[in-house]
N, CA, C and O atoms as a printed pandas DataFrame, in Angstrom:
     atom_number atom_name residue_name chain_id  residue_number  x_coord  y_coord  z_coord
0              1         N          MET        A               1    6.581  113.387  126.073
1              2        CA          MET        A               1    7.691  114.168  126.799
2              3         C          MET        A               1    8.550  113.672  127.492
3              4         O          MET        A               1    9.770  113.734  127.339
4              5         N          HIS        A               2    7.656  112.894  128.694
5              6        CA          HIS        A               2    8.404  111.850  129.477
6              7         C          HIS        A               2    9.526  110.811  128.943
7              8         O          HIS        A               2   10.496  110.401  129.579
8              9         N          GLU        A               3    9.166  110.499  127.664
9             10        CA          GLU        A               3   10.404  109.373  126.746
10            11         C          GLU        A               3   11.139  110.196  126.633
11            12         O          GLU        A               3   12.224  109.616  126.621
12            13         N          ILE        A               4   11.411  111.845  126.473
13            14        CA          ILE        A               4   12.330  112.429  125.539
14            15         C          ILE        A               4   13.118  112.335  127.065
15            16         O          ILE        A               4   14.175  111.727  127.231
16            17         N          LEU        A               5   12.603  112.843  127.809
17            18        CA          LEU        A               5   13.169  113.134  128.989
18            19         C          LEU        A               5   13.958  111.828  129.653
19            20         O          LEU        A               5   14.841  111.776  130.509
20            21         N          LYS        A               6   13.412  111.013  129.057
21            22        CA          LYS        A               6   14.144  109.858  129.923
22            23         C          LYS        A               6   15.106  109.189  128.923
23            24         O          LYS        A               6   15.881  108.321  129.323
24            25         N          ARG        A               7   15.077  109.551  127.699
25            26        CA          ARG        A               7   16.314  109.388  126.755
26            27         C          ARG        A               7   17.538  110.282  126.765
27            28         O          ARG        A               7   18.648  109.869  126.429
28            29         N          ILE        A               8   17.313  111.434  127.135
29            30        CA          ILE        A               8   18.132  112.576  127.488
30            31         C          ILE        A               8   19.076  111.924  128.693
31            32         O          ILE        A               8   20.301  111.984  128.594
32            33         N          GLU        A               9   18.293  111.161  130.086
33            34        CA          GLU        A               9   19.145  111.207  130.828
34            35         C          GLU        A               9   19.670  109.862  130.718
35            36         O          GLU        A               9   20.291  109.300  131.620
36            37         N          GLU        A              10   19.421  109.398  129.667
37            38        CA          GLU        A              10   20.134  107.610  129.590
38            39         C          GLU        A              10   21.306  108.364  128.865
39            40         O          GLU        A              10   22.424  108.063  129.283
40            41         N          LYS        A              11   21.248  109.370  127.765
41            42        CA          LYS        A              11   22.242  109.436  127.167
42            43         C          LYS        A              11   23.658  110.359  128.393
43            44         O          LYS        A              11   24.876  110.181  128.433
44            45         N          CYS        A              12   22.958  111.094  129.030
45            46        CA          CYS        A              12   24.126  111.773  130.181
46            47         C          CYS        A              12   24.385  111.046  130.837
47            48         O          CYS        A              12   25.441  111.429  131.340
48            49         N          LYS        A              13   23.987  109.688  131.434
49            50        CA          LYS        A              13   24.733  109.239  131.957
50            51         C          LYS        A              13   25.812  108.109  131.573
51            52         O          LYS        A              13   26.613  107.694  132.411
52            53         N          GLU        A              14   25.775  107.604  130.142
53            54        CA          GLU        A              14   26.210  107.237  129.401
54            55         C          GLU        A              14   27.707  107.846  129.448
55            56         O          GLU        A              14   28.698  107.400  130.027
56            57         N          GLN        A              15   27.514  109.343  128.423
57            58        CA          GLN        A              15   28.202  109.952  128.807
58            59         C          GLN        A              15   29.084  110.509  129.728
59            60         O          GLN        A              15   30.267  110.644  129.416
60            61         N          GLN        A              16   28.562  110.940  131.106
61            62        CA          GLN        A              16   29.597  110.698  131.931
62            63         C          GLN        A              16   30.337  109.401  132.371
63            64         O          GLN        A              16   31.332  109.609  133.065
64            65         N          SER        A              17   30.012  107.979  132.072
65            66        CA          SER        A              17   30.474  106.830  132.289
66            67         C          SER        A              17   31.740  106.794  131.531
67            68         O          SER        A              17   32.713  106.242  132.046
68            69         N          LEU        A              18   31.861  107.546  129.881
69            70        CA          LEU        A              18   32.437  107.760  129.323
70            71         C          LEU        A              18   33.506  108.767  129.713
71            72         O          LEU        A              18   34.689  108.432  129.653
72            73         N          ILE        A              19   33.225  109.728  130.025
73            74        CA          ILE        A              19   34.210  111.055  130.458
74            75         C          ILE        A              19   34.799  110.206  131.557
75            76         O          ILE        A              19   36.008  110.054  131.384
76            77         N          GLN        A              20   34.230  109.474  132.868
77            78        CA          GLN        A              20   35.081  109.029  133.667
78            79         C          GLN        A              20   36.487  107.861  133.000
79            80         O          GLN        A              20   37.715  107.857  133.086
80            81         N          ILE        A              21   35.655  107.161  132.481
81            82        CA          ILE        A              21   36.895  106.531  131.545
82            83         C          ILE        A              21   38.029  107.335  131.108
83            84         O          ILE        A              21   39.153  107.205  131.595
84            85         N          LEU        A              22   37.739  108.145  130.212
85            86        CA          LEU        A              22   38.655  108.695  129.655
86            87         C          LEU        A              22   39.732  109.499  130.514
87            88         O          LEU        A              22   40.823  109.800  130.029
88            89         N          LYS        A              23   39.323  109.864  131.961
89            90        CA          LYS        A              23   39.794  110.782  132.793
90            91         C          LYS        A              23   40.444  109.453  133.577
91            92         O          LYS        A              23   41.092  109.722  134.589
92            93         N          MET        A              24   40.335  108.098  133.217
93            94        CA          MET        A              24   41.113  107.349  134.043
94            95         C          MET        A              24   42.433  106.732  133.121
95            96         O          MET        A              24   43.352  106.098  133.639
96            97         N          TRP        A              25   42.358  106.989  131.914
97            98        CA          TRP        A              25   42.983  106.721  130.797
98            99         C          TRP        A              25   44.484  108.013  130.665
99           100         O          TRP        A              25   45.696  107.986  130.449
100          101         N          ASN        A              26   43.552  108.878  130.918
101          102        CA          ASN        A              26   44.557  110.278  130.694
102          103         C          ASN        A              26   45.384  110.514  131.776
103          104         O          ASN        A              26   46.430  111.162  131.765
104          105         N          GLU        A              27   44.461  109.523  133.433
105          106        CA          GLU        A              27   46.054  109.710  134.454
106          107         C          GLU        A              27   46.718  108.637  134.388
107          108         O          GLU        A              27   47.650  108.538  135.185
108          109         N          VAL        A              28   46.491  107.610  133.528
109          110        CA          VAL        A              28   47.444  106.621  133.384
110          111         C          VAL        A              28   48.859  107.489  132.581
111          112         O          VAL        A              28   50.021  107.492  132.988
112          113         N          ARG        A              29   48.231  108.282  131.170
113          114        CA          ARG        A              29   49.322  108.909  130.607
114          115         C          ARG        A              29   50.260  109.501  130.982
115          116         O          ARG        A              29   51.476  109.424  130.812
116          117         N          ILE        A              30   49.159  110.512  131.868
117          118        CA          ILE        A              30   50.207  111.847  132.631
118          119         C          ILE        A              30   51.686  110.815  133.424
119          120         O          ILE        A              30   52.852  111.205  133.483
120          121         N          GLN        A              31   51.160  109.507  133.929
121          122        CA          GLN        A              31   52.004  108.711  134.689
122          123         C          GLN        A              31   53.257  107.912  134.060
123          124         O          GLN        A              31   54.037  107.094  134.549
124          125         N          GLY        A              32   53.120  108.540  132.641
125          126        CA          GLY        A              32   53.792  108.421  131.934
126          127         C          GLY        A              32   53.903  106.328  131.004
127          128         O          GLY        A              32   54.782  105.668  130.449
128          129         N          ILE        A              33   52.929  106.193  131.248
129          130        CA          ILE        A              33   52.787  104.767  130.963
130          131         C          ILE        A              33   51.514  104.887  129.899
131          132         O          ILE        A              33   50.350  105.268  130.026
132          133         N          ASN        A              34   52.661  104.144  128.282
133          134        CA          ASN        A              34   51.555  104.296  126.951
134          135         C          ASN        A              34   49.680  103.771  127.364
135          136         O          ASN        A              34   49.517  102.989  128.301
136          137         N          PRO        A              35   49.205  103.970  127.061
137          138        CA          PRO        A              35   47.888  103.073  127.123
138          139         C          PRO        A              35   47.700  102.191  126.112
139          140         O          PRO        A              35   46.804  101.410  126.430
140          141         N          ASP        A              36   48.051  102.010  125.258
141          142        CA          ASP        A              36   48.307  101.010  124.490
142          143         C          ASP        A              36   48.983   99.568  124.754
143          144         O          ASP        A              36   48.808   98.453  124.262
144          145         N          ASP        A              37   50.128  100.268  126.095
145          146        CA          ASP        A              37   50.850   98.818  126.375
146          147         C          ASP        A              37   49.876   98.642  128.017
147          148         O          ASP        A              37   50.282   98.242  129.108
148          149         N          VAL        A              38   48.779   99.026  127.685
149          150        CA          VAL        A              38   48.177   98.017  129.335
150          151         C          VAL        A              38   47.293   97.182  128.965
151          152         O          VAL        A              38   46.305   97.544  128.328
152          153         N          ALA        A              39   47.508   95.957  129.301
153          154        CA          ALA        A              39   46.675   94.931  129.662
154          155         C          ALA        A              39   45.299   94.939  130.705
155          156         O          ALA        A              39   44.133   94.733  130.367
156          157         N          THR        A              40   45.723   95.186  131.819
157          158        CA          THR        A              40   44.770   95.280  132.306
158          159         C          THR        A              40   45.316   96.548  133.693
159          160         O          THR        A              40   46.387   97.105  133.930
160          161         N          PHE        A              41   44.065   96.577  134.291
161          162        CA          PHE        A              41   44.272   97.183  135.704
162          163         C          PHE        A              41   43.976   96.102  137.409
163          164         O          PHE        A              41   43.285   95.083  137.415
164          165         N          GLY        A              42   44.602   96.604  138.514
165          166        CA          GLY        A              42   44.503   95.619  139.408
166          167         C          GLY        A              42   44.316   96.758  140.854
167          168         O          GLY        A              42   44.344   97.986  140.934
168          169         N          PHE        A              43   44.113   95.600  141.930
169          170        CA          PHE        A              43   44.790   96.541  143.502
170          171         C          PHE        A              43   44.977   95.622  143.789
171          172         O          PHE        A              43   44.244   94.680  143.489
172          173         N          GLU        A              44   46.213   95.497  144.605
173          174        CA          GLU        A              44   47.088   94.983  145.690
174          175         C          GLU        A              44   48.106   95.412  146.569
175          176         O          GLU        A              44   49.198   95.892  146.263
176          177         N          GLU        A              45   47.470   95.113  148.108
177          178        CA          GLU        A              45   47.182   95.514  148.966
178          179         C          GLU        A              45   49.024   95.824  149.228
179          180         O          GLU        A              45   49.533   96.670  149.964
180          181         N          ASN        A              46   49.821   94.641  148.191
181          182        CA          ASN        A              46   51.145   94.506  149.208
182          183         C          ASN        A              46   51.929   95.727  147.774
183          184         O          ASN        A              46   53.159   95.779  147.778
184          185         N          MET        A              47   51.296   96.454  146.862
185          186        CA          MET        A              47   52.101   97.212  145.913
186          187         C          MET        A              47   51.841   98.684  146.700
187          188         O          MET        A              47   52.096   99.626  145.949
188          189         N          MET        A              48   51.251   99.221  148.464
189          190        CA          MET        A              48   51.147  100.110  148.446
190          191         C          MET        A              48   51.887  100.319  149.778
191          192         O          MET        A              48   51.967   99.326  150.502
192          193         N          THR        A              49   52.621  101.848  150.346
193          194        CA          THR        A              49   52.900  101.900  151.413
194          195         C          THR        A              49   52.239  101.946  152.849
195          196         O          THR        A              49   51.113  102.367  153.115
196          197         N          PRO        A              50   53.280  101.367  153.811
197          198        CA          PRO        A              50   52.215  101.396  154.908
198          199         C          PRO        A              50   51.095  102.346  155.102
199          200         O          PRO        A              50   49.895  102.097  155.217
200          201         N          LYS        A              51   51.728  103.508  155.117
201          202        CA          LYS        A              51   50.550  105.026  155.216
202          203         C          LYS        A              51   49.814  105.143  154.300
203          204         O          LYS        A              51   48.745  105.714  154.515
204          205         N          GLU        A              52   50.075  104.713  153.125
205          206        CA          GLU        A              52   48.530  104.284  151.965
206          207         C          GLU        A              52   47.888  103.105  152.541
207          208         O          GLU        A              52   46.671  103.089  152.355
208          209         N          CYS        A              53   48.312  102.227  153.114
209          210        CA          CYS        A              53   47.154  100.648  153.070
210          211         C          CYS        A              53   46.768  101.184  154.658
211          212         O          CYS        A              53   45.716  100.755  155.131
212          213         N          SER        A              54   47.733  102.259  155.612
213          214        CA          SER        A              54   46.415  102.620  156.699
214          215         C          SER        A              54   45.311  103.823  156.266
215          216         O          SER        A              54   44.247  104.021  156.852
216          217         N          GLU        A              55   45.739  104.470  155.270
217          218        CA          GLU        A              55   44.621  105.558  154.825
218          219         C          GLU        A              55   43.567  105.168  154.222
219          220         O          GLU        A              55   42.455  105.689  154.300
220          221         N          GLU        A              56   43.984  103.917  153.383
221          222        CA          GLU        A              56   42.645  103.230  152.490
222          223         C          GLU        A              56   41.669  102.498  153.506
223          224         O          GLU        A              56   40.444  102.409  153.418
224          225         N          ARG        A              57   42.559  101.962  154.554
225          226        CA          ARG        A              57   42.110  101.624  155.350
226          227         C          ARG        A              57   40.953  101.497  156.175
227          228         O          ARG        A              57   40.087  100.673  156.467
228          229         N          ARG        A              58   41.456  103.147  156.527
229          230        CA          ARG        A              58   40.648  104.129  157.279
230          231         C          ARG        A              58   39.106  104.499  156.047
231          232         O          ARG        A              58   37.886  104.373  156.154
232          233         N          LYS        A              59   39.903  104.912  155.119
233          234        CA          LYS        A              59   38.424  105.064  154.574
234          235         C          LYS        A              59   37.053  104.452  153.796
235          236         O          LYS        A              59   36.128  104.946  153.152
236          237         N          ILE        A              60   37.565  102.707  154.345
237          238        CA          ILE        A              60   36.820  102.169  154.025
238          239         C          ILE        A              60   36.418  101.809  155.067
239          240         O          ILE        A              60   35.296  101.352  154.847
240          241         N          LEU        A              61   36.726  101.702  156.460
241          242        CA          LEU        A              61   35.654  101.628  157.743
242          243         C          LEU        A              61   34.886  102.948  157.845
243          244         O          LEU        A              61   33.798  102.646  158.334
244          245         N          LEU        A              62   34.919  104.039  157.658
245          246        CA          LEU        A              62   34.654  105.455  157.505
246          247         C          LEU        A              62   33.141  105.286  156.413
247          248         O          LEU        A              62   31.951  105.442  156.686
248          249         N          PHE        A              63   33.903  104.866  154.985
249          250        CA          PHE        A              63   32.301  105.056  154.342
250          251         C          PHE        A              63   32.151  104.062  153.843
251          252         O          PHE        A              63   31.927  104.295  152.655
252          253         N          ARG        A              64   32.133  102.868  154.059
253          254        CA          ARG        A              64   31.530  101.535  153.698
254          255         C          ARG        A              64   30.692  101.151  153.593
255          256         O          ARG        A              64   30.511  100.213  152.816
256          257         N          HIS        A              65   29.412  101.863  154.583
257          258        CA          HIS        A              65   28.085  101.582  153.964
258          259         C          HIS        A              65   27.182  102.947  153.083
259          260         O          HIS        A              65   25.969  103.009  152.882
260          261         N          THR        A              66   28.134  103.831  152.723
261          262        CA          THR        A              66   27.256  104.650  151.680
262          263         C          THR        A              66   28.432  104.780  150.977
263          264         O          THR        A              66   29.621  104.610  151.247
264          265         N          PRO        A              67   27.405  105.346  149.383
265          266        CA          PRO        A              67   28.439  105.452  148.086
266          267         C          PRO        A              67   29.170  106.025  147.905
267          268         O          PRO        A              67   29.744  106.055  146.817
268          269         N          LEU        A              68   29.497  106.796  148.987
269          270        CA          LEU        A              68   30.809  107.982  148.983
270          271         C          LEU        A              68   32.181  107.032  148.675
271          272         O          LEU        A              68   33.144  107.487  148.058
272          273         N          HIS        A              69   32.125  105.569  149.226
273          274        CA          HIS        A              69   33.181  105.206  149.043
274          275         C          HIS        A              69   34.005  104.894  147.365
275          276         O          HIS        A              69   33.458  104.545  146.319
276          277         N          VAL        A              70   35.646  105.210  147.662
277          278        CA          VAL        A              70   35.720  104.776  146.217
278          279         C          VAL        A              70   36.936  104.337  145.955
279          280         O          VAL        A              70   38.042  104.713  146.343
280          281         N          GLN        A              71   36.552  103.394  145.164
281          282        CA          GLN        A              71   37.641  101.963  145.015
282          283         C          GLN        A              71   38.983  102.904  143.817
283          284         O          GLN        A              71   38.970  103.953  143.174
284          285         N          LYS        A              72   39.997  101.773  144.054
285          286        CA          LYS        A              72   40.913  102.369  143.367
286          287         C          LYS        A              72   41.608  101.284  142.407
287          288         O          LYS        A              72   41.128  100.173  142.180
288          289         N          TYR        A              73   42.833  101.782  141.870
289          290        CA          TYR        A              73   43.688  101.050  141.038
290          291         C          TYR        A              73   44.720  101.264  141.663
291          292         O          TYR        A              73   44.707  102.240  142.413
292          293         N          ASN        A              74   45.712  100.603  141.591
293          294        CA          ASN        A              74   47.335  101.133  142.445
294          295         C          ASN        A              74   48.754  100.122  141.621
295          296         O          ASN        A              74   49.886   99.700  141.855
296          297         N          PHE        A              75   47.964  100.143  140.821
297          298        CA          PHE        A              75   48.957   99.204  139.298
298          299         C          PHE        A              75   48.287   98.813  137.989
299          300         O          PHE        A              75   47.074   98.719  137.802
300          301         N          VAL        A              76   49.027   98.652  137.325
301          302        CA          VAL        A              76   48.460   98.525  135.982
302          303         C          VAL        A              76   49.585   96.859  135.226
303          304         O          VAL        A              76   50.816   96.844  135.236
304          305         N          ARG        A              77   49.042   96.152  134.889
305          306        CA          ARG        A              77   49.950   95.019  134.362
306          307         C          ARG        A              77   49.951   95.324  132.740
307          308         O          ARG        A              77   48.838   95.253  132.218
308          309         N          LEU        A              78   51.031   95.647  131.900
309          310        CA          LEU        A              78   51.692   95.657  131.015
310          311         C          LEU        A              78   51.799   94.562  130.304
311          312         O          LEU        A              78   52.177   93.505  130.808
312          313         N          LYS        A              79   51.395   94.722  128.722
313          314        CA          LYS        A              79   50.520   93.305  127.813
314          315         C          LYS        A              79   51.787   92.442  127.830
315          316         O          LYS        A              79   51.668   91.262  127.497
316          317         N          ASN        A              80   53.212   93.005  128.252
317          318        CA          ASN        A              80   54.357   92.061  128.128
318          319         C          ASN        A              80   54.103   91.393  129.728
319          320         O          ASN        A              80   54.669   90.300  129.725
320          321         N          ASP        A              81   53.633   91.580  130.725
321          322        CA          ASP        A              81   53.135   90.799  131.615
322          323         C          ASP        A              81   53.641   91.834  133.513
323          324         O          ASP        A              81   53.281   91.734  134.686
324          325         N          THR        A              82   54.677   92.760  132.667
325          326        CA          THR        A              82   55.466   93.876  133.998
326          327         C          THR        A              82   54.160   94.621  134.626
327          328         O          THR        A              82   53.259   95.106  133.942
328          329         N          LYS        A              83   54.212   94.625  135.906
329          330        CA          LYS        A              83   52.972   95.615  136.709
330          331         C          LYS        A              83   53.848   96.810  137.233
331          332         O          LYS        A              83   54.856   96.778  137.938
332          333         N          ILE        A              84   53.194   97.840  136.704
333          334        CA          ILE        A              84   53.621   99.756  137.617
334          335         C          ILE        A              84   52.841   99.962  138.001
335          336         O          ILE        A              84   51.665  100.202  137.726
336          337         N          ARG        A              85   53.676   99.860  139.007
337          338        CA          ARG        A              85   52.878  100.793  140.446
338          339         C          ARG        A              85   51.924  101.947  140.077
339          340         O          ARG        A              85   52.587  102.895  139.656
340          341         N          LEU        A              86   51.109  102.102  140.084
341          342        CA          LEU        A              86   50.743  103.526  139.957
342          343         C          LEU        A              86   50.452  104.944  141.379
343          344         O          LEU        A              86   49.953  104.690  142.475
344          345         N          ASN        A              87   50.785  105.940  141.059
345          346        CA          ASN        A              87   51.289  106.620  142.186
346          347         C          ASN        A              87   51.078  108.222  141.068
347          348         O          ASN        A              87   51.650  108.723  140.100
348          349         N          PRO        A              88   49.845  108.539  141.999
349          350        CA          PRO        A              88   48.868  108.167  142.706
350          351         C          PRO        A              88   47.840  107.481  141.946
351          352         O          PRO        A              88   47.423  107.439  140.788
352          353         N          MET        A              89   47.567  106.880  143.253
353          354        CA          MET        A              89   46.090  105.507  142.682
354          355         C          MET        A              89   45.045  105.819  141.694
355          356         O          MET        A              89   44.462  106.867  141.974
356          357         N          ILE        A              90   44.701  105.344  140.820
357          358        CA          ILE        A              90   43.501  105.809  139.788
358          359         C          ILE        A              90   42.406  105.700  140.758
359          360         O          ILE        A              90   42.377  105.055  141.806
360          361         N          ASP        A              91   41.365  106.566  140.135
361          362        CA          ASP        A              91   39.686  105.813  140.941
362          363         C          ASP        A              91   39.362  104.809  139.920
363          364         O          ASP        A              91   39.675  105.043  138.753
364          365         N          ILE        A              92   38.692  103.574  140.276
365          366        CA          ILE        A              92   37.800  103.093  139.411
366          367         C          ILE        A              92   36.266  103.611  138.999
367          368         O          ILE        A              92   35.195  103.659  139.603
368          369         N          PRO        A              93   36.738  103.990  137.591
369          370        CA          PRO        A              93   35.202  104.080  137.047
370          371         C          PRO        A              93   33.895  103.444  137.530
371          372         O          PRO        A              93   33.676  102.241  137.389
372          373         N          ASN        A              94   32.737  104.588  138.303
373          374        CA          ASN        A              94   31.627  103.745  138.475
374          375         C          ASN        A              94   30.949  103.675  137.234
375          376         O          ASN        A              94   30.800  104.389  136.242
376          377         N          LYS        A              95   30.500  102.271  137.747
377          378        CA          LYS        A              95   29.781  101.360  136.286
378          379         C          LYS        A              95   28.306  102.323  137.027
379          380         O          LYS        A              95   27.489  102.095  136.135
380          381         N          ASP        A              96   27.624  103.108  137.950
381          382        CA          ASP        A              96   26.521  103.144  137.991
382          383         C          ASP        A              96   26.300  104.590  137.299
383          384         O          ASP        A              96   25.229  105.191  137.215
384          385         N          THR        A              97   27.056  104.841  137.014
385          386        CA          THR        A              97   27.215  106.528  136.513
386          387         C          THR        A              97   26.575  106.605  134.987
387          388         O          THR        A              97   26.552  107.677  134.381
C-alpha cells in the first residue's frame, strides 16, 4: 500500500509541474505572443519600470528566507532574437512541485 501511495504522490507532483508549465505558456499566448516563436524566457531589471523594480525588491526582502518568494520572467526572446517585455510578468514554474 505504501508503494502505491508513493507512486500516486509522484504522479501528482509531476502533474502539478506540467500544469504550471501549461499555465505559463497560456499567459504568453494571452499576451499576444505565439508560443512557437519563443526561444527563451528571461529576467532583466532594466526591462522593468521603476515602480515594478521597487515592488519586486520589496518582495525579495520580505520573502527571501521563505519558499513563498516567487521569481518571475519579464521578457521572452523570440527565435528571431527579438525581446518582448512581458506585462504582467510571468511566474517561473516551481521545479519542486
